[in-house]
C-alpha positions in Angstrom: -0.4 0.5 -0.3 0.9 3.3 0.2 1.5 3.7 3.9 4.0 0.9 4.1 7.4 3.4 2.9 6.0 5.6 5.3 5.2 3.0 8.0 9.2 1.2 7.6 10.5 4.8 7.7 8.8 6.0 11.0 10.5 2.4 12.3 13.6 2.5 10.7 13.9 6.4 12.2 14.1 5.3 16.6 17.1 3.6 15.4 19.0 5.7 13.5 18.7 8.2 15.9 20.2 5.7 19.0 23.1 4.8 16.6 23.9 9.0 16.2 24.1 8.7 20.0 25.9 5.9 20.5 30.0 6.2 20.7 31.1 3.1 20.0 28.9 2.8 16.5 31.8 4.9 14.8 29.2 7.8 12.8 29.1 10.2 16.0 31.7 12.7 17.4 31.8 11.0 20.8 33.8 8.4 19.1 38.2 9.4 18.8 39.3 5.8 18.4 37.8 4.1 16.3 38.7 4.4 12.5 37.6 2.4 8.9 36.5 -0.6 9.6 36.4 -0.9 13.3 40.2 -0.3 13.9 42.0 2.3 16.3 44.3 4.2 14.4 47.8 1.8 15.8 45.5 -0.9 14.2 45.3 0.9 10.8 48.7 1.0 10.7 49.5 -2.2 12.1 47.8 -3.4 9.8 49.8 -1.3 6.9 53.9 -2.8 8.7 51.6 -6.5 8.4 51.2 -5.6 4.1 54.5 -3.9 4.4 55.4 -7.4 5.0 56.8 -7.3 8.6 55.5 -10.4 11.3 53.5 -9.3 14.6 56.7 -10.1 16.3 58.3 -6.9 14.2 55.6 -4.1 14.4 55.4 -5.2 18.6 59.5 -4.2 17.8 59.0 -0.8 15.1 56.1 0.3 17.8 58.6 -0.3 20.7 61.8 2.0 19.0 59.2 4.7 17.3 55.4 4.6 18.9 54.5 7.6 16.4 54.9 5.3 13.7 52.3 3.6 14.6 50.0 6.8 15.2 50.8 8.7 12.3 48.5 9.2 8.9 49.5 6.1 6.5 48.1 8.6 4.0 50.2 11.8 5.1 53.2 9.9 6.0 53.9 6.8 5.5 52.8 6.0 2.1 54.5 8.9 0.3 57.7 7.9 1.4 57.3 3.9 0.6 56.2 5.7 -2.7 59.1 7.9 -2.6 61.6 5.0 -2.1 59.9 2.5 -5.0 59.7 5.3 -7.9 62.6 7.3 -7.3 65.2 4.6 -5.8 63.2 0.7 -7.0 63.7 0.0 -3.2 61.7 -3.9 -3.2 58.9 -4.3 -0.4 62.1 -6.6 1.3 64.1 -3.9 1.0 61.1 -1.5 2.5 60.6 -3.9 5.8 64.7 -4.0 6.4 64.6 -0.1 6.4 61.2 0.1 9.0 63.1 -2.4 11.4 66.4 -0.5 11.0 65.3 3.0 11.8 61.8 3.3 12.2 61.6 6.6 12.3 63.2 7.7 8.8 59.1 6.5 7.4 57.8 9.6 9.1 60.8 12.1 8.1 59.2 14.3 5.6 59.1 13.0 1.5 60.3 17.0 0.3 62.2 18.4 3.9 64.7 15.9 3.9 64.1 12.7 1.5 64.3 15.0 -1.6 67.2 16.9 -0.7 69.9 13.5 0.8 68.8 12.2 -2.5 70.1 14.9 -4.4 73.4 15.2 -2.6 74.0 12.0 -3.2 73.3 12.1 -6.6 76.0 15.3 -7.0 78.3 12.9 -5.6 78.4 10.9 -8.9 76.5 8.1 -6.8 74.3 5.5 -9.3 70.2 4.7 -8.2 71.7 1.2 -6.7 74.3 3.4 -4.8 72.6 5.7 -3.5 69.7 3.1 -2.3 72.5 0.9 -1.0 73.9 4.0 1.0 70.3 4.4 2.3 69.9 1.0 3.3 73.6 0.9 5.6 73.4 4.9 6.1 70.0 6.0 6.5 70.3 8.3 9.0 72.6 10.9 6.3 69.6 12.1 5.3 68.9 13.6 8.2 72.1 15.4 9.2 72.7 19.2 8.6 75.5 21.2 7.7 76.8 17.8 5.6 77.6 20.6 2.0 80.9 22.5 4.2 82.2 18.9 4.8 82.1 17.8 1.8 83.4 21.2 0.0 86.7 20.4 2.9 86.9 17.3 1.2 87.1 17.7 -2.0 89.8 20.8 -0.9 91.3 17.8 0.6 92.1 16.1 -1.9 88.6 13.7 -2.4 87.1 13.2 -5.4 82.8 13.7 -5.2 82.5 9.8 -6.1 85.6 9.1 -3.3 83.1 10.8 -0.9 79.9 9.0 -2.1 81.7 6.1 -1.6 82.7 7.0 2.4 78.6 7.7 3.1 77.9 3.7 1.9 81.3 3.3 4.4 81.2 5.3 6.9 78.6 8.0 7.2 79.8 8.7 10.9 82.6 10.6 9.9 79.8 13.7 8.4 78.8 13.6 11.9 81.6 15.0 13.3 82.5 18.6 13.8 84.6 20.3 11.0 86.5 22.5 12.9 86.6 20.7 16.3 87.8 17.3 14.8 88.1 16.8 10.8 90.3 19.9 10.7 92.9 18.8 14.0 93.6 15.4 12.7 93.6 16.4 8.9 96.5 19.4 10.1 98.0 17.0 13.1 98.4 14.0 9.7 100.1 16.1 6.7 102.9 16.4 9.7 103.8 13.0 8.5 101.9 12.0 5.6 101.9 13.6 2.2 98.5 14.7 0.4 97.5 11.6 -1.3 98.8 8.8 1.4 95.5 11.1 3.6 92.9 10.3 1.2 93.8 6.5 1.0 93.8 7.2 4.8 90.3 8.2 4.4 88.9 6.4 2.0 90.5 2.7 3.7 86.9 0.7 4.8 87.3 1.8 8.1 88.6 5.7 7.8 91.3 7.5 10.2 88.9 10.2 10.6 86.7 8.0 13.0 89.6 7.8 15.7 90.0 10.0 18.3 93.2 12.2 18.3 95.5 11.6 21.3 94.8 7.9 20.2 96.6 9.1 16.5 99.0 10.6 17.7 100.2 8.1 20.0 100.4 5.2 17.2 101.5 7.7 14.9 104.7 9.3 17.3 105.2 6.0 18.3 105.4 4.2 14.9 107.8 7.0 13.1 109.8 7.0 16.0 110.7 3.3 15.3 110.9 3.5 11.9 107.5 1.6 11.2 105.3 4.7 10.0 103.5 4.3 7.2 99.6 3.9 5.5 99.1 -0.3 6.3 100.7 -0.1 9.5 99.2 3.2 11.0 95.2 2.2 9.4 95.9 -1.2 12.0 97.9 -0.1 14.9 95.2 2.7 15.4 92.5 -0.5 15.6 94.3 -1.6 18.0 93.3 -1.8 21.8 96.7 -0.7 23.9 97.6 -4.5 24.6 96.7 -5.6 21.6 99.0 -3.2 19.9 102.2 -4.0 22.7 101.9 -7.5 21.1 101.7 -6.5 17.6 105.0 -4.5 17.7 106.7 -5.4 21.3 110.0 -4.0 20.3 107.9 -0.3 20.4 106.1 -1.0 23.7 109.1 -2.6 25.4 111.0 0.9 24.8 112.2 2.6 27.4 112.1 5.7 25.0 
């Protein structure tokens, strides 16, 4: 009959009003915790991490290390970072999962504010896309550093080529966190007293850069090796890695010399 639709609407109207007033329904304004599908924001992000390839245990590890990853916007923060890494640098799902486990905060860094400038800087160091991908996988913190360009310019003045500097990003990015005035320059000035510019470049480019070690350690090893005619790039590169007892065992004639 013509009254049937009106009667049905009259029966449904109280139910609709009840739903709108119920916080747990997700339809009213009193439900801050629920999102699409009844998941909380953290639940949505956990599902996204599982989709990225992480196990439940790994998702918990990420949440413990960087809780913000579980509460940030998937659409505005997590997905743009993933899209940038996939489209610009050909990151695979496996690469992304490993990066998330290593430094979860990477995925909440602003794409335009940090990631793009960092990648462009690596490109200026004559690194290919696979090399940039490796550099970021090994040393993702590099993209968060500030005042990197003055150190690059200084290293070029020291004798390194842009590509040689780029190789150092992947091998030992820690050098770029050091103070130029208070750390790098004093060490280079000391080394110039004992080595040629070419030898200094060789020391810097070694798998473990000479700049990683403290100046007192450098000075002690250099002066002892030089006093006994054993100072060379290979000997110093090996000597600075040794603790005091190991250094004495490696060079007993030096350690036992009363002078």
